C-alpha positions in Angstrom: -64.1 31.1 -43.4 -63.4 34.8 -42.6 -61.9 36.9 -45.4 -59.9 34.1 -46.9 -60.5 33.4 -50.6 -60.7 29.9 -52.2 -57.3 30.7 -53.8 -55.8 31.5 -50.5 -57.1 28.3 -48.9 -55.9 26.3 -51.9 -52.4 27.8 -51.5 -52.4 27.1 -47.8 -53.3 23.5 -48.4 -50.5 23.1 -50.9 -48.0 24.6 -48.5 -49.2 22.2 -45.8 -48.9 19.2 -48.1 -45.4 20.2 -49.1 -44.4 20.7 -45.4 -45.7 17.3 -44.5 -44.1 15.7 -47.5 -40.7 17.3 -46.6 -41.0 16.0 -43.0 -41.8 12.5 -44.2 -38.8 12.6 -46.7 -36.5 14.0 -44.0 -37.6 11.3 -41.5 -37.2 8.6 -44.1 -33.7 9.9 -44.9 -32.7 9.9 -41.3 -33.9 6.4 -40.8 -32.0 5.4 -43.9 -28.8 7.0 -42.7 -29.3 5.5 -39.2 -29.8 2.0 -40.7 -26.8 2.6 -43.0 -24.6 3.5 -40.0 -25.8 0.4 -38.1 -24.9 -1.7 -41.1 -21.5 -0.1 -41.3 -20.8 -0.6 -37.6 -22.0 -4.2 -37.9 -19.6 -4.7 -40.8 -16.6 -3.4 -38.9 -17.7 -5.4 -35.8 -17.6 -8.6 -37.8 -14.2 -7.8 -39.2 -12.8 -7.2 -35.8 -14.3 -10.5 -34.5 -13.3 -12.7 -37.4 -10.6 -11.0 -39.4 -6.8 -11.3 -39.5 -4.7 -8.8 -37.6 -4.4 -6.6 -40.8 -8.1 -6.8 -41.4 -8.8 -5.8 -37.8 -6.4 -2.9 -38.0 -8.1 -1.6 -41.2 -11.5 -1.8 -39.5 -10.2 0.0 -36.4 -8.7 2.8 -38.4 -12.0 3.2 -40.3 -13.8 3.4 -37.0 -11.5 6.1 -35.8 -12.1 8.1 -38.9 -15.9 7.9 -38.2 -15.1 9.8 -35.0 -18.3 8.8 -33.1 -19.1 7.4 -29.7 -20.8 4.4 -31.3 -17.7 3.7 -33.4 -15.5 3.9 -30.4 -17.7 1.3 -28.6 -17.2 -1.1 -31.4 -13.5 -0.4 -31.4 -13.3 -1.1 -27.7 -14.0 -4.8 -28.4 -10.4 -5.1 -29.8 -8.7 -3.8 -26.7 -8.1 -7.4 -25.5 -7.0 -8.7 -28.8 -3.9 -11.1 -28.7 -2.1 -8.9 -31.2 -0.3 -5.9 -29.7 -0.6 -3.9 -32.9 -4.3 -4.4 -32.9 -4.6 -3.4 -29.3 -2.6 -0.3 -30.0 -4.9 0.6 -32.9 -7.9 0.1 -30.7 -6.4 2.4 -28.1 -6.3 5.2 -30.6 -9.9 4.5 -31.7 -11.7 4.7 -28.4 -11.0 8.4 -27.8 -14.5 9.4 -28.8 -16.2 7.9 -25.8 -17.3 10.2 -23.0 -14.2 11.6 -21.3 -14.5 9.8 -18.0 -15.3 6.5 -19.7 -12.4 6.9 -22.2 -9.9 7.7 -19.5 -11.1 4.8 -17.3 -10.4 2.5 -20.2 -7.1 4.0 -21.3 -5.3 4.6 -17.9 -4.7 0.9 -17.2 -2.7 0.7 -20.5 -0.2 3.1 -19.0 0.9 0.1 -16.9 1.3 -2.3 -19.7 4.5 -4.2 -20.1 4.9 -3.0 -23.7 6.4 0.5 -23.9 4.6 0.8 -27.3 1.2 0.3 -25.7 2.1 2.7 -22.8 3.1 5.4 -25.3 -0.1 4.9 -27.4 -2.2 5.1 -24.3 -0.6 8.4 -23.3 -1.1 9.8 -26.8 -4.7 8.7 -26.7 -5.3 10.4 -23.3 -3.9 13.6 -24.8 -6.7 13.5 -27.3 -9.3 12.8 -24.5 -8.1 16.0 -22.7 -9.3 15.3 -19.2 -7.8 16.2 -15.8 -8.8 12.8 -14.5 -5.8 11.2 -16.3 -3.3 13.6 -14.7 -2.3 11.5 -11.7 -1.6 8.4 -13.8 0.3 10.5 -16.4 2.4 12.1 -13.7 3.3 8.6 -12.4 4.5 7.7 -15.9 6.4 11.0 -16.3 8.3 10.5 -13.1 8.8 6.7 -13.1 8.7 5.2 -16.6 12.1 4.0 -17.8 11.5 4.7 -21.5 12.1 8.3 -22.7 9.5 8.0 -25.5 6.8 7.0 -23.0 7.8 9.9 -20.6 7.7 12.3 -23.5 4.2 11.1 -24.5 3.1 11.6 -20.8 4.5 15.1 -20.7 2.7 16.0 -23.9 -0.6 14.5 -22.6 -0.3 16.4 -19.3 -0.4 19.7 -21.2 -3.7 18.6 -22.8 -5.1 17.6 -19.4 -4.9 21.2 -18.2 -4.2 20.0 -14.7 -2.4 22.4 -12.4 -1.1 19.5 -10.3 1.2 18.5 -13.2 3.1 21.8 -13.3 5.7 21.0 -10.5 6.5 17.7 -12.1 6.9 19.2 -15.5 9.1 21.9 -14.0 11.3 19.2 -12.3 11.9 17.7 -15.8 13.4 21.1 -16.9 15.5 21.4 -13.8 17.8 18.6 -15.0 20.7 19.2 -17.3 19.8 19.2 -21.0 20.9 16.1 -22.9 20.1 15.0 -26.4 18.4 11.9 -25.1 16.0 14.1 -23.0 15.4 16.8 -25.7 11.9 15.7 -26.6 10.6 15.2 -23.1 12.0 18.6 -22.1 10.4 20.2 -25.1 7.1 18.6 -24.3 7.4 19.6 -20.6 7.9 23.3 -21.5 5.1 23.3 -24.0 2.7 21.6 -21.5 3.4 24.1 -18.8 2.4 26.9 -21.2 -0.8 25.0 -22.2 -1.8 24.5 -18.6 -1.2 28.2 -17.9 -3.6 28.9 -20.7 -6.1 26.5 -19.4 -6.0 28.0 -15.9 -6.7 31.5 -17.3 -9.5 30.2 -19.5 -7.8 30.7 -22.8 -7.7 28.3 -25.7 -4.5 26.4 -26.5 -2.4 28.0 -29.2 -2.1 25.5 -32.0 1.4 26.5 -33.2 4.4 28.5 -32.1 5.1 31.1 -33.3 1.5 32.1 -33.8 2.2 34.0 -37.0 4.5 36.7 -38.4 1.9 39.4 -38.8 2.4 42.9 -37.5 1.7 43.3 -33.8 -1.7 45.0 -34.2 -3.0 41.9 -36.1 -2.0 39.3 -33.6 -4.8 37.4 -31.8 -2.8 36.6 -28.6 -4.7 37.6 -25.5 -2.7 38.3 -22.4 -3.5 37.1 -18.9 -1.4 36.2 -15.9 -1.3 32.7 -14.3 -0.6 33.3 -10.7 0.5 30.8 -8.0 3.7 29.4 -6.6 3.7 26.6 -9.2 3.9 29.1 -12.1 6.4 31.4 -10.3 8.8 28.4 -9.9 8.1 27.2 -13.4 8.8 30.7 -14.8 12.2 30.9 -13.1 13.2 27.5 -14.6 11.9 28.3 -18.0 13.9 31.6 -18.1 17.0 29.4 -17.5 16.0 27.1 -20.3 15.5 30.0 -22.7 18.8 31.5 -21.9 20.8 28.2 -22.1 22.6 27.9 -25.5 23.1 24.1 -24.7 19.3 23.6 -24.9 17.7 22.3 -28.1 16.3 25.2 -30.0 12.8 23.6 -30.0 12.9 23.5 -26.2 14.0 27.1 -26.0 11.1 28.1 -28.3 8.6 26.2 -26.2 10.1 27.8 -23.1 9.5 31.3 -24.6 5.9 30.3 -25.4 5.3 29.1 -21.9 6.7 32.3 -20.4 4.2 34.3 -22.5 1.4 32.0 -21.4 2.3 32.4 -17.7 2.4 36.1 -18.2 4.8 37.1 -15.3 6.1 40.6 -16.0 9.4 39.6 -14.4 10.1 37.4 -17.4 10.2 40.4 -19.8 13.9 41.0 -19.5 15.0 37.5 -20.6 12.4 37.6 -23.4 13.7 40.9 -24.7 17.2 39.5 -24.9 16.1 36.9 -27.4 13.5 39.0 -29.3 16.1 39.9 -32.0 18.2 36.8 -32.4 19.1 35.1 -35.7 16.6 32.3 -35.0 13.6 33.9 -36.5 11.1 31.5 -34.9 12.6 32.0 -31.4 12.7 35.8 -31.9 9.0 35.9 -33.1 7.8 33.7 -30.2 9.7 36.0 -27.7 8.0 39.0 -29.3 4.6 37.4 -29.0 5.3 36.5 -25.4 6.3 40.1 -24.6 3.0 41.2 -26.3 1.0 38.8 -24.1 2.9 40.1 -21.0 2.0 43.7 -21.8 -1.7 42.7 -22.4 -1.9 40.8 -19.2 -0.9 43.6 -16.8 
């Protein structure tokens, strides 16, 4: 047995036994969890099949909280439910399917007669975050008669990261600002900035302004989004930022988008608003200027 003592061999045997025991316990636990998950999904499946509308909604909301592909597959069974509110809840619960599959399921709901369902489908596609949905969302943005549905589509297009959406979002901002259009204009400006970030490989900024820290502590990374789409968008966004008739939220998102595009030609208009009384707008302009300087 070489130079190993009986004590060493005994210790090795004990270690091997403990290792095997741990493996058995872990495997048993995994089987238990798997069985428990199956039982849980079966429970929600039964409630969706046999419950009242309220029971179905509760089950679908629980499936959404699980946040798994398996849960979304169970939720998908409610997409044809007679109740509109149940279908809407199911729409929000299928977003954890593979992106291509989820978008294939959700896109037809953008053509539903109910504006509520169309809006929910657009919001769900925003969570899926796939360029595959961009053509259908552009169609909604340009043709839907309901402002809340167009706003949801504008928001979702930013999450899609699709460059093809930029001219259509820019066209929204070319129109005169009106109170009834404020949210769709805000969403359009924000989405142009998000697409610019996606094109340059940066992660979306979660909030604007990013923070109020001194410049040296900011995490914004500069890069320039080139192309005629962004040049035209930047010109329109500069007008939006400089227009006092615009909603303040829209002007803030325009400043963010200009920083994301990173065109040095936008620095003059950003400097004009980097010291205004609106502290949020001023901070976003300063962050945008920082990103422009980093992207040169």
